[in-house]
N, C-alpha and C positions, 0 to 999 in steps of 0.2 A: 666394165669400167665406164664411169661417167665423168664429164668434165665439171658440170655444175648440177646441184640438186634440183634447182627450178626447171631445168631441161628435161628431167626425168618424169615428174608427175605434176599434176594440177592441183592435188589436194592431199591431205594427210591419208585419207582412205585409199586414194589411188596409190600413193607411195607404199602403204601397208600391203596392198594387193600384190603390186610388183615385187616388193621384197619377200612375200610369202612365196610366190611363184619361184623365185631364185633360190630360196632356202630349201624348197621341196626338190629342187634338182641338185642340191648340194653346192650351190654357187654363192659366193659371198660378193658383196657389193663394195666397190672402191669409188670414192669421189675425189678426184684428183685436186680440184681447186681447195677443197677443205682438209686435205690430207686425212680423209675419214675412211676407216676400214671396218665393216661391220663384222669381221671375224673375231672382234674383241667385244666384251661387255660395255665398255666405254663408247665404242664405236656404234653400238646398238642405241645406247642412250642419246648420243649426240645426233643420230639420225632421226629419232623421234622428236627431240627438241628442235632441230633445225628445219624439219619438215613443217612443224606446227608454226614457227616463226615466218617461214616463207609463204604459207597459207594466209596468215594474218596480214602480212605485208600486201599480197595480192588483193585481199578484202579491203584493205584501207585505200589502196589506190583506186579500186573499182568504185568505192563509195565517196571518194573525194569530190567536192564541188569544183567546178571549172575554175574558180577564183584561185584556188590553191595552186593550180598549174601556172596561172599568170604570175603569181607571187614568186614562183621559183624560176620563172623565165625572165628575170631581170639581170642584165649584164653588170659588169664592174663599175660602169659610170653610173649606175642607178637608173638607167633608161630601160624600158621594156624592149625586149628582143622584138624583131620584125614579125608581125602577125599577132602580136599581143597588145592589149590596151591596158593602161594603168587606171582607167576609170571603170567602176563596177558595172 
């Protein structure tokens, strides 16, 4: 049992390796936050899809230029948060 998919594995390959080891032991994987159970064909499909999306998200974050983080770091008044600059 796992609370979140991204806490279980760092890549789809790693996720599949963990999943295969569990399957070999006759164990099924449940991810609480997603209400996902790999004991069903739909659960297996969703595990693959969500694992791929999680890996893509990590890669996008890792490759984003620092300015993207500054743009995200603007408060409701439109002012940059402390530690960020609005100039490039």
